[in-house]
C-alpha positions as CSV (number, residue, x, y, z in Angstrom):
1,M,118.9,70.4,93.3
2,K,115.3,70.7,94.2
3,R,112.9,68.3,94.6
4,P,109.0,68.7,92.5
5,L,107.2,68.8,96.2
6,E,110.0,71.4,98.2
7,A,108.4,74.3,99.0
8,S,110.0,77.5,97.0
9,V,109.3,81.4,97.1
10,E,109.4,81.0,92.8
11,G,106.5,78.1,93.4
12,R,104.4,81.2,94.9
13,G,105.5,83.6,92.4
14,R,103.7,81.5,89.9
15,I,100.5,80.9,91.6
16,V,99.9,84.5,92.3
17,G,100.9,85.2,88.6
18,I,98.0,82.6,87.4
19,T,95.8,83.7,89.6
20,D,95.7,87.2,88.4
21,G,95.3,85.7,85.0
22,V,92.2,83.2,86.0
23,F,90.3,85.8,87.8
24,A,90.6,88.5,84.9
25,I,89.5,86.1,82.0
26,A,86.6,84.9,84.7
27,L,86.1,89.3,85.2
28,T,85.7,89.3,81.3
29,L,83.6,86.8,80.5
30,I,81.1,87.5,83.3
31,V,80.5,90.9,81.1
32,L,80.4,89.1,78.1
33,E,76.8,87.6,79.1
34,I,75.2,91.3,78.8
35,R,74.6,91.6,75.0
36,V,73.3,94.2,72.9
37,P,70.1,94.0,72.1
38,A,69.6,92.5,68.6
39,H,69.1,96.0,66.3
40,E,66.5,94.2,63.7
41,V,64.1,94.2,66.9
42,I,63.9,97.9,67.9
43,H,62.1,100.3,66.0
44,S,61.6,103.1,68.7
45,E,62.7,104.6,71.8
46,H,60.1,102.5,73.8
47,D,61.5,99.1,72.2
48,L,65.3,100.0,73.1
49,L,64.3,100.9,76.7
50,A,62.0,97.7,77.0
51,A,64.8,96.1,76.0
52,I,67.5,97.5,78.3
53,A,64.9,97.0,80.9
54,A,64.9,93.4,79.7
55,L,68.1,93.0,80.8
56,A,68.0,94.1,84.9
57,P,68.5,90.1,85.7
58,R,71.8,89.9,84.1
59,F,72.9,93.6,85.4
60,L,71.5,92.3,88.6
61,T,73.6,88.9,88.8
62,Y,77.0,90.7,87.1
63,A,77.0,93.3,89.6
64,L,77.0,90.1,92.3
65,S,79.4,88.1,90.5
66,F,82.0,91.2,90.4
67,L,82.0,91.6,93.7
68,T,82.1,88.1,94.3
69,L,85.4,87.5,92.3
70,T,86.6,90.7,93.8
71,I,86.1,89.6,97.2
72,F,87.5,86.5,96.7
73,W,90.8,88.1,94.8
74,F,91.0,90.2,97.4
75,G,90.8,87.4,100.1
76,Q,93.4,85.6,97.4
77,Q,96.0,88.2,97.5
78,A,96.2,88.5,101.5
79,Q,96.4,85.3,101.8
80,H,99.3,85.4,99.6
81,G,101.1,88.2,101.6
82,L,100.6,85.9,104.6
83,I,102.7,82.8,102.7
84,A,106.2,83.0,102.3
85,K,106.6,80.3,100.0
86,S,104.3,77.6,98.4
87,D,105.0,73.9,97.4
88,R,103.2,71.5,94.6
89,R,100.4,70.3,97.0
90,L,99.2,74.4,98.2
91,A,99.7,75.0,94.2
92,T,97.2,72.0,93.5
93,L,94.9,73.7,96.1
94,N,95.0,76.6,94.8
95,L,94.2,75.2,90.9
96,C,91.4,73.7,92.4
97,F,90.1,76.9,94.1
98,L,90.6,78.8,90.4
99,A,88.4,75.8,89.3
100,F,85.7,77.3,90.8
101,I,86.7,81.1,89.7
102,A,86.6,79.8,86.4
103,L,82.8,78.3,86.8
104,L,81.5,81.4,88.0
105,P,80.9,82.6,84.7
106,F,78.3,79.8,84.4
107,S,76.7,79.7,87.2
108,T,76.1,83.9,86.8
109,D,74.8,83.2,83.2
110,L,72.1,80.6,85.4
111,L,71.5,82.2,87.7
112,A,70.4,85.5,85.3
113,D,68.5,82.9,83.3
114,F,66.8,81.5,85.9
115,L,66.4,84.2,88.4
116,E,63.0,82.9,89.4
117,F,64.5,79.4,90.0
118,R,65.5,78.2,93.4
119,T,67.5,75.6,91.8
120,A,69.4,78.4,89.7
121,V,70.5,80.1,93.3
122,L,71.3,76.8,94.9
123,V,74.0,76.4,92.2
124,Y,75.4,79.9,92.3
125,W,75.8,79.3,96.3
126,L,77.2,76.1,95.9
127,N,79.5,77.6,93.8
128,L,80.3,79.9,96.4
129,L,80.4,77.6,99.0
130,M,83.1,75.5,97.4
131,L,85.5,78.4,96.7
132,G,85.4,79.3,100.2
133,I,86.2,75.3,101.1
134,T,88.9,75.4,98.6
135,L,90.5,78.8,100.2
136,F,89.9,77.8,103.8
137,V,91.7,74.4,103.1
138,S,94.5,75.9,100.8
139,W,95.0,78.6,103.9
140,R,95.0,75.4,106.4
141,Y,98.1,73.5,104.6
142,A,100.0,76.7,104.4
143,E,99.7,77.1,107.9
144,K,100.0,73.3,108.9
145,S,103.2,73.1,106.5
146,G,105.4,76.3,107.7
147,L,104.4,78.0,104.3
148,V,103.5,81.1,106.2
149,A,105.9,83.8,106.9
150,E,106.9,83.4,110.3
151,D,106.1,86.8,111.0
152,V,102.7,86.2,111.1
153,D,101.2,86.1,114.4
154,A,98.3,83.6,115.7
155,E,95.7,86.2,116.1
156,T,96.1,87.3,111.8
157,K,96.2,83.4,111.7
158,R,93.0,83.4,113.3
159,T,91.5,86.0,111.6
160,V,91.6,84.0,107.9
161,Y,89.5,81.5,109.5
162,L,86.7,83.8,111.1
163,R,86.8,85.8,108.0
164,I,86.0,82.7,105.6
165,V,83.8,80.9,107.9
166,K,81.8,84.1,108.9
167,A,80.9,85.0,105.2
168,Q,79.8,81.2,104.4
169,I,77.4,81.6,107.0
170,L,76.0,85.0,105.7
171,W,76.2,83.9,102.1
172,A,74.4,80.1,103.6
173,V,71.7,82.5,105.5
174,G,71.1,84.0,101.8
175,A,70.7,80.6,100.0
176,A,68.1,79.6,102.5
177,L,66.1,82.7,101.8
178,C,65.5,81.3,98.4
179,L,62.9,79.4,100.1
180,I,60.8,82.4,101.1
181,T,61.5,83.6,97.2
182,P,64.5,83.3,94.8
183,L,65.0,87.3,94.6
184,A,65.7,87.5,98.6
185,S,68.6,85.5,98.5
186,V,69.8,87.2,95.8
187,G,69.2,90.4,97.3
188,F,70.6,89.3,100.3
189,I,73.6,88.0,99.0
190,L,74.0,90.8,96.6
191,V,74.3,93.5,100.2
192,V,76.6,90.8,101.9
193,Q,79.0,91.8,98.9
194,L,78.6,95.2,98.7
195,I,79.2,95.3,102.6
196,Y,82.4,93.2,102.0
197,A,83.8,95.0,99.1
198,A,83.2,98.4,101.0
199,T,84.4,97.0,104.5
200,P,83.2,100.0,106.6
201,N,84.5,101.2,109.5
202,V,81.6,100.3,111.9
203,K,82.2,98.4,115.0
204,W,79.5,95.7,114.8
205,V,79.4,95.4,111.0
206,R,82.7,94.3,111.8
207,R,82.4,92.1,114.2
208,I,79.6,90.1,111.7
209,I,81.9,90.0,109.0
210,G,85.5,88.9,110.4
């Protein structure tokens, strides 16, 4: 009879399943904040174009968060591919990670409404920071507890750590740019997300992002 904290392959499968579900919901929620202009205030082509242009901050933050969710989904899926089994503690750590994924639609909406405020940028960055911390802690626990697959070598384990840390450093740099202007922060973070999503096969870029 298995104990509640005993590691199992089935436990890993359940984590993967709930992860996909939470990510799917978060991806849906961030786009729902882009609302079609009210018909009663549109009386001409110019009005419609102006209303669409006014949605620019929301399209910007939607792209930013869509890329963020994509990157973190790939990151956690990569970890799951290296982890052979899971126990209750690892599941709890993964749920903490998913709690901050579920929070991302809120921080995205806040950023879209208050794009000119540093506080909105910092709240968004803190969301990214907590995602990185929980992902890092989950991987560390899995490694130290012997839950990682036996054929995963030391270099691969080190790469996982470095990729998380380097991403967090880049996002911290982006957050610091809000001291100049919040838009510079958003622009920098968006470029970083695009690079991570595209994963260009350029040596110096690969060295920076891990």
